[in-house]
MARTIVEX-209593 format. One record per residue (C-alpha): residue in one letter; x, y, z. Coordinates in steps of 0.02 Angstrom, whole numbers, padded with zeros to 5 digits, always signed. Example, Ala and Ser with C-alpha at 12.3 -4.5 7.8 and 13.67 -1.06 7.14 Angstrom:
+------+--------+--------+--------+
! resn !     c1 !     c2 !     c3 !
+------+--------+--------+--------+
!    A ! +00615 ! -00225 ! +00390 !
!    S ! +00684 ! -00053 ! +00357 !
+------+--------+--------+--------+
REM end
This chain:
+------+--------+--------+--------+
! resn !     c1 !     c2 !     c3 !
+------+--------+--------+--------+
!    X ! +00000 ! +00000 ! +00000 !
!    X ! +00140 ! +00123 ! +00043 !
!    X ! +00210 ! +00118 ! -00134 !
!    X ! +00038 ! +00169 ! -00200 !
!    X ! -00012 ! +00290 ! -00062 !
!    X ! +00038 ! +00449 ! -00153 !
!    X ! -00053 ! +00400 ! -00314 !
!    X ! -00208 ! +00345 ! -00217 !
!    X ! -00208 ! +00508 ! -00120 !
!    X ! -00200 ! +00612 ! -00278 !
!    X ! -00332 ! +00505 ! -00365 !
!    X ! -00447 ! +00529 ! -00214 !
!    X ! -00458 ! +00340 ! -00199 !
!    X ! -00475 ! +00275 ! -00022 !
!    X ! -00368 ! +00121 ! +00010 !
!    X ! -00459 ! -00038 ! +00062 !
!    X ! -00371 ! -00034 ! +00232 !
!    X ! -00333 ! +00122 ! +00333 !
!    X ! -00201 ! +00031 ! +00435 !
!    X ! -00087 ! -00119 ! +00418 !
!    X ! +00078 ! -00202 ! +00456 !
!    X ! +00247 ! -00178 ! +00373 !
!    X ! +00423 ! -00235 ! +00407 !
!    X ! +00472 ! -00170 ! +00576 !
!    X ! +00308 ! -00084 ! +00616 !
!    X ! +00138 ! -00026 ! +00556 !
!    X ! +00053 ! +00114 ! +00461 !
!    X ! -00107 ! +00213 ! +00486 !
!    X ! -00196 ! +00334 ! +00370 !
!    X ! -00266 ! +00476 ! +00475 !
!    X ! -00342 ! +00578 ! +00333 !
!    X ! -00311 ! +00606 ! +00147 !
!    X ! -00125 ! +00640 ! +00124 !
!    X ! -00082 ! +00606 ! +00308 !
!    X ! +00009 ! +00442 ! +00344 !
!    X ! +00089 ! +00387 ! +00508 !
!    X ! +00223 ! +00253 ! +00520 !
!    X ! +00252 ! +00173 ! +00690 !
!    X ! +00398 ! +00053 ! +00722 !
!    X ! +00378 ! -00104 ! +00825 !
!    X ! +00534 ! -00051 ! +00919 !
!    X ! +00610 ! +00123 ! +00916 !
!    X ! +00797 ! +00138 ! +00911 !
!    X ! +00873 ! +00237 ! +01053 !
!    X ! +00930 ! +00371 ! +00930 !
!    X ! +00760 ! +00386 ! +00844 !
!    X ! +00676 ! +00555 ! +00827 !
!    X ! +00489 ! +00589 ! +00806 !
!    X ! +00500 ! +00639 ! +00622 !
!    X ! +00379 ! +00743 ! +00519 !
!    X ! +00417 ! +00742 ! +00332 !
!    X ! +00303 ! +00852 ! +00227 !
!    X ! +00298 ! +00877 ! +00039 !
!    X ! +00180 ! +00960 ! -00084 !
!    X ! +00139 ! +01111 ! +00024 !
!    X ! +00157 ! +01196 ! -00145 !
!    X ! +00076 ! +01087 ! -00276 !
!    X ! +00198 ! +01114 ! -00419 !
!    X ! +00352 ! +01057 ! -00321 !
!    X ! +00363 ! +00874 ! -00368 !
!    X ! +00541 ! +00812 ! -00337 !
!    X ! +00518 ! +00795 ! -00148 !
!    X ! +00357 ! +00697 ! -00178 !
!    X ! +00450 ! +00575 ! -00290 !
!    X ! +00595 ! +00564 ! -00167 !
!    X ! +00482 ! +00524 ! -00020 !
!    X ! +00382 ! +00402 ! -00125 !
!    X ! +00542 ! +00305 ! -00160 !
!    X ! +00577 ! +00295 ! +00028 !
!    X ! +00402 ! +00228 ! +00062 !
!    X ! +00420 ! +00098 ! -00075 !
!    X ! +00584 ! +00038 ! +00002 !
!    X ! +00501 ! +00023 ! +00173 !
!    X ! +00358 ! -00080 ! +00100 !
!    X ! +00480 ! -00191 ! +00004 !
!    X ! +00574 ! -00229 ! +00164 !
!    X ! +00732 ! -00141 ! +00104 !
!    X ! +00720 ! -00001 ! +00233 !
!    X ! +00678 ! -00064 ! +00409 !
!    X ! +00574 ! +00060 ! +00506 !
!    X ! +00652 ! +00114 ! +00670 !
!    X ! +00576 ! +00286 ! +00706 !
!    X ! +00399 ! +00356 ! +00715 !
!    X ! +00362 ! +00464 ! +00562 !
!    X ! +00218 ! +00571 ! +00503 !
!    X ! +00216 ! +00585 ! +00313 !
!    X ! +00114 ! +00729 ! +00241 !
!    X ! +00057 ! +00773 ! +00065 !
!    X ! +00012 ! +00954 ! +00091 !
!    X ! -00099 ! +01039 ! -00038 !
!    X ! -00180 ! +00891 ! -00125 !
!    X ! -00288 ! +00992 ! -00244 !
!    X ! -00142 ! +01102 ! -00296 !
!    X ! -00036 ! +00946 ! -00329 !
!    X ! -00176 ! +00876 ! -00439 !
!    X ! -00180 ! +01039 ! -00537 !
!    X ! +00010 ! +01056 ! -00542 !
!    X ! -00009 ! +01231 ! -00472 !
!    X ! +00079 ! +01319 ! -00328 !
!    X ! -00087 ! +01345 ! -00238 !
!    X ! -00272 ! +01353 ! -00277 !
!    X ! -00338 ! +01507 ! -00186 !
!    X ! -00199 ! +01562 ! -00068 !
!    X ! -00023 ! +01512 ! -00017 !
!    X ! -00041 ! +01369 ! +00107 !
!    X ! +00134 ! +01399 ! +00173 !
!    X ! +00085 ! +01563 ! +00256 !
!    X ! -00062 ! +01495 ! +00357 !
!    X ! +00017 ! +01390 ! +00496 !
!    X ! -00031 ! +01488 ! +00651 !
!    X ! -00149 ! +01438 ! +00789 !
!    X ! -00251 ! +01598 ! +00783 !
!    X ! -00293 ! +01572 ! +00599 !
!    X ! -00468 ! +01639 ! +00566 !
!    X ! -00472 ! +01631 ! +00375 !
!    X ! -00594 ! +01518 ! +00284 !
!    X ! -00578 ! +01415 ! +00127 !
!    X ! -00496 ! +01257 ! +00063 !
!    X ! -00316 ! +01303 ! +00105 !
!    X ! -00352 ! +01373 ! +00279 !
!    X ! -00452 ! +01217 ! +00319 !
!    X ! -00307 ! +01109 ! +00259 !
!    X ! -00185 ! +01209 ! +00366 !
!    X ! -00293 ! +01178 ! +00520 !
!    X ! -00301 ! +00992 ! +00480 !
!    X ! -00112 ! +00980 ! +00458 !
!    X ! -00077 ! +01078 ! +00618 !
!    X ! -00192 ! +00961 ! +00714 !
!    X ! -00106 ! +00808 ! +00640 !
!    X ! +00065 ! +00874 ! +00693 !
!    X ! +00000 ! +00917 ! +00868 !
!    X ! -00069 ! +00741 ! +00892 !
!    X ! +00086 ! +00656 ! +00822 !
!    X ! +00207 ! +00748 ! +00935 !
!    X ! +00091 ! +00717 ! +01084 !
!    X ! +00098 ! +00530 ! +01050 !
!    X ! +00289 ! +00536 ! +01051 !
!    X ! +00318 ! +00666 ! +01186 !
!    X ! +00474 ! +00581 ! +01252 !
!    X ! +00570 ! +00595 ! +01089 !
!    X ! +00663 ! +00738 ! +01008 !
!    X ! +00552 ! +00818 ! +00876 !
!    X ! +00606 ! +00847 ! +00697 !
!    X ! +00518 ! +00920 ! +00546 !
!    X ! +00588 ! +00931 ! +00370 !
!    X ! +00470 ! +01021 ! +00250 !
!    X ! +00534 ! +00978 ! +00076 !
!    X ! +00513 ! +01100 ! -00069 !
!    X ! +00588 ! +01152 ! -00235 !
!    X ! +00610 ! +01332 ! -00292 !
!    X ! +00524 ! +01415 ! -00439 !
!    X ! +00689 ! +01487 ! -00505 !
!    X ! +00873 ! +01446 ! -00524 !
!    X ! +00991 ! +01480 ! -00380 !
!    X ! +01175 ! +01509 ! -00347 !
!    X ! +01148 ! +01372 ! -00218 !
!    X ! +01021 ! +01249 ! -00293 !
!    X ! +00999 ! +01156 ! -00128 !
!    X ! +00976 ! +01264 ! +00026 !
!    X ! +00877 ! +01269 ! +00187 !
!    X ! +00780 ! +01403 ! +00276 !
!    X ! +00793 ! +01401 ! +00465 !
!    X ! +00630 ! +01470 ! +00538 !
!    X ! +00639 ! +01606 ! +00670 !
!    X ! +00596 ! +01541 ! +00844 !
!    X ! +00671 ! +01532 ! +01017 !
!    X ! +00722 ! +01349 ! +00999 !
!    X ! +00908 ! +01336 ! +00957 !
!    X ! +00965 ! +01221 ! +00817 !
!    X ! +01071 ! +01076 ! +00879 !
!    X ! +01247 ! +01067 ! +00805 !
!    X ! +01218 ! +00895 ! +00729 !
!    X ! +01084 ! +00966 ! +00615 !
!    X ! +01210 ! +01074 ! +00525 !
!    X ! +01326 ! +00924 ! +00506 !
!    X ! +01186 ! +00814 ! +00438 !
!    X ! +01130 ! +00945 ! +00314 !
!    X ! +01308 ! +00973 ! +00252 !
!    X ! +01328 ! +00786 ! +00222 !
!    X ! +01157 ! +00783 ! +00135 !
!    X ! +01217 ! +00900 ! -00002 !
!    X ! +01142 ! +01063 ! +00063 !
!    X ! +01244 ! +01209 ! -00003 !
!    X ! +01176 ! +01359 ! +00092 !
!    X ! +01077 ! +01406 ! +00248 !
!    X ! +00961 ! +01556 ! +00266 !
!    X ! +00919 ! +01608 ! +00444 !
!    X ! +00748 ! +01692 ! +00456 !
!    X ! +00738 ! +01855 ! +00554 !
!    X ! +00558 ! +01849 ! +00614 !
!    X ! +00405 ! +01737 ! +00627 !
!    X ! +00347 ! +01682 ! +00455 !
!    X ! +00202 ! +01558 ! +00488 !
!    X ! +00268 ! +01425 ! +00370 !
!    X ! +00242 ! +01241 ! +00407 !
!    X ! +00419 ! +01212 ! +00472 !
!    X ! +00402 ! +01370 ! +00578 !
!    X ! +00245 ! +01297 ! +00656 !
!    X ! +00339 ! +01144 ! +00721 !
!    X ! +00487 ! +01245 ! +00783 !
!    X ! +00385 ! +01385 ! +00862 !
!    X ! +00245 ! +01284 ! +00943 !
!    X ! +00332 ! +01116 ! +00972 !
!    X ! +00517 ! +01162 ! +00992 !
!    X ! +00560 ! +01045 ! +00849 !
!    X ! +00719 ! +01046 ! +00749 !
!    X ! +00635 ! +01110 ! +00591 !
!    X ! +00685 ! +01175 ! +00419 !
!    X ! +00612 ! +01217 ! +00250 !
!    X ! +00723 ! +01125 ! +00126 !
!    X ! +00737 ! +01188 ! -00053 !
!    X ! +00798 ! +01044 ! -00160 !
!    X ! +00825 ! +01117 ! -00333 !
!    X ! +00708 ! +01184 ! -00466 !
!    X ! +00521 ! +01150 ! -00475 !
!    X ! +00482 ! +01034 ! -00622 !
!    X ! +00333 ! +00926 ! -00673 !
!    X ! +00317 ! +00745 ! -00620 !
!    X ! +00432 ! +00632 ! -00720 !
!    X ! +00556 ! +00771 ! -00762 !
!    X ! +00655 ! +00768 ! -00600 !
!    X ! +00833 ! +00702 ! -00593 !
!    X ! +00844 ! +00634 ! -00417 !
!    X ! +01029 ! +00591 ! -00434 !
!    X ! +01082 ! +00755 ! -00355 !
!    X ! +00967 ! +00716 ! -00208 !
!    X ! +01047 ! +00548 ! -00167 !
!    X ! +01135 ! +00621 ! -00013 !
!    X ! +00969 ! +00692 ! +00048 !
!    X ! +00888 ! +00522 ! +00020 !
!    X ! +01021 ! +00443 ! +00130 !
!    X ! +00982 ! +00569 ! +00269 !
!    X ! +00795 ! +00533 ! +00262 !
!    X ! +00824 ! +00346 ! +00260 !
!    X ! +00939 ! +00356 ! +00412 !
!    X ! +00806 ! +00453 ! +00507 !
!    X ! +00668 ! +00331 ! +00457 !
!    X ! +00778 ! +00188 ! +00518 !
!    X ! +00809 ! +00281 ! +00680 !
!    X ! +00997 ! +00283 ! +00647 !
!    X ! +01112 ! +00428 ! +00684 !
!    X ! +01147 ! +00505 ! +00512 !
!    X ! +01321 ! +00538 ! +00449 !
!    X ! +01387 ! +00716 ! +00461 !
!    X ! +01509 ! +00833 ! +00375 !
!    X ! +01590 ! +01000 ! +00411 !
!    X ! +01455 ! +01137 ! +00412 !
!    X ! +01584 ! +01260 ! +00346 !
!    X ! +01560 ! +01185 ! +00173 !
!    X ! +01390 ! +01275 ! +00172 !
!    X ! +01366 ! +01463 ! +00148 !
!    X ! +01266 ! +01546 ! +00287 !
!    X ! +01153 ! +01698 ! +00267 !
!    X ! +01034 ! +01795 ! +00379 !
!    X ! +00882 ! +01891 ! +00318 !
!    X ! +00908 ! +02079 ! +00337 !
!    X ! +00751 ! +02146 ! +00250 !
!    X ! +00590 ! +02091 ! +00167 !
!    X ! +00513 ! +02169 ! +00013 !
!    X ! +00324 ! +02173 ! +00033 !
!    X ! +00196 ! +02202 ! -00103 !
!    X ! +00085 ! +02341 ! -00035 !
!    X ! -00007 ! +02394 ! -00193 !
!    X ! -00061 ! +02334 ! -00365 !
!    X ! +00068 ! +02452 ! -00438 !
!    X ! +00219 ! +02353 ! -00380 !
!    X ! +00371 ! +02291 ! -00474 !
!    X ! +00542 ! +02217 ! -00442 !
!    X ! +00680 ! +02313 ! -00531 !
!    X ! +00776 ! +02163 ! -00595 !
!    X ! +00737 ! +02024 ! -00720 !
!    X ! +00610 ! +01890 ! -00677 !
!    X ! +00739 ! +01752 ! -00702 !
!    X ! +00863 ! +01822 ! -00576 !
!    X ! +00931 ! +01673 ! -00477 !
!    X ! +00911 ! +01657 ! -00289 !
!    X ! +01059 ! +01727 ! -00191 !
!    X ! +01105 ! +01853 ! -00327 !
!    X ! +01198 ! +01994 ! -00241 !
!    X ! +01159 ! +02179 ! -00270 !
!    X ! +01278 ! +02321 ! -00231 !
!    X ! +01238 ! +02476 ! -00127 !
!    X ! +01140 ! +02604 ! -00226 !
!    X ! +01043 ! +02473 ! -00326 !
!    X ! +00856 ! +02502 ! -00333 !
!    X ! +00770 ! +02334 ! -00304 !
!    X ! +00583 ! +02374 ! -00297 !
!    X ! +00454 ! +02508 ! -00328 !
!    X ! +00283 ! +02513 ! -00246 !
!    X ! +00148 ! +02646 ! -00264 !
!    X ! +00112 ! +02638 ! -00077 !
!    X ! +00279 ! +02594 ! +00004 !
!    X ! +00389 ! +02688 ! -00120 !
!    X ! +00555 ! +02626 ! -00189 !
!    X ! +00679 ! +02514 ! -00100 !
!    X ! +00865 ! +02543 ! -00130 !
!    X ! +01012 ! +02444 ! -00060 !
!    X ! +01100 ! +02552 ! +00069 !
!    X ! +01273 ! +02529 ! +00146 !
!    X ! +01307 ! +02342 ! +00120 !
!    X ! +01270 ! +02222 ! -00023 !
!    X ! +01111 ! +02118 ! -00011 !
!    X ! +01070 ! +01949 ! -00090 !
!    X ! +00893 ! +01918 ! -00151 !
!    X ! +00801 ! +01756 ! -00109 !
!    X ! +00627 ! +01700 ! -00166 !
!    X ! +00591 ! +01853 ! -00275 !
!    X ! +00413 ! +01847 ! -00343 !
!    X ! +00325 ! +02008 ! -00394 !
!    X ! +00161 ! +01915 ! -00426 !
!    X ! +00123 ! +01876 ! -00243 !
!    X ! -00042 ! +01926 ! -00162 !
!    X ! -00061 ! +02102 ! -00092 !
!    X ! +00018 ! +02114 ! +00079 !
!    X ! +00129 ! +01963 ! +00046 !
!    X ! +00318 ! +01950 ! +00040 !
!    X ! +00391 ! +01981 ! -00133 !
!    X ! +00573 ! +01942 ! -00088 !
!    X ! +00693 ! +01912 ! +00055 !
!    X ! +00856 ! +02011 ! +00062 !
!    X ! +01001 ! +01930 ! +00154 !
!    X ! +01182 ! +01957 ! +00206 !
!    X ! +01319 ! +01826 ! +00234 !
!    X ! +01352 ! +01774 ! +00414 !
!    X ! +01482 ! +01666 ! +00500 !
!    X ! +01443 ! +01478 ! +00507 !
!    X ! +01397 ! +01414 ! +00681 !
!    X ! +01544 ! +01356 ! +00783 !
+------+--------+--------+--------+
REM end
């Protein structure tokens, strides 16, 4: 069933059984796109792992990557040794191969959410699933990797965003990510209400948004470059301590400013195909907005990440970051 779970979820076909046995444990389907794996015996080093994909529906490589891991578990090639919650985020957007249907799901993960509609309802369902999962495994360290791909090229094709929250990141996380082929780290500067932020802020989880290359349609992804990331996920699913590498091989950045779209008359003053982490010198005008006015780089260079002039009004149109020293 695990090898077919993603296809069945997207086809809106309910499996014959909502629970069952597998090598080293069992599975349970809590709701469409929400699957829990429970080992018969947890390894001492096992974390309570949340792995989410498809929060944006056009980002397919992480879905394929996680599907391969599930198929290996079902085939008995990957023994389960850690509890894991597997989430397909925006099911309707995945079916349509679109980033979202009505609004960006990855800005809705806050407990005081009062919006209505398909995506807000899905956000509430996913938050509840995470709450319940971590409550069932309260004695274990909590981890959440939210897997994405970016809509544009990047100087660093594989990078992570560390959400802003009081919980410090453990040193082994940086080592694991370096070994997994991550090339850059972006530290957020304020609360952002993304899915990984939810787990870090409300549950003190070790949590990241992982950008694993360029967004492409199903069947067009070359997963070869993601083999090191696959090894990290498999180690965590087995409950093993993953291998690590020197974090200094990654470039570290911290967000210094956000560009917000405040009016319909808004534009970014650089080409649409500008790669993530492109650096702009002082004096460069980066945006113009009829309400907020222009934004110009001041005393130090800034690198742009996630530029998108077509966001909803009031939403972030780009992050602007500066290099920082890697953690000791």
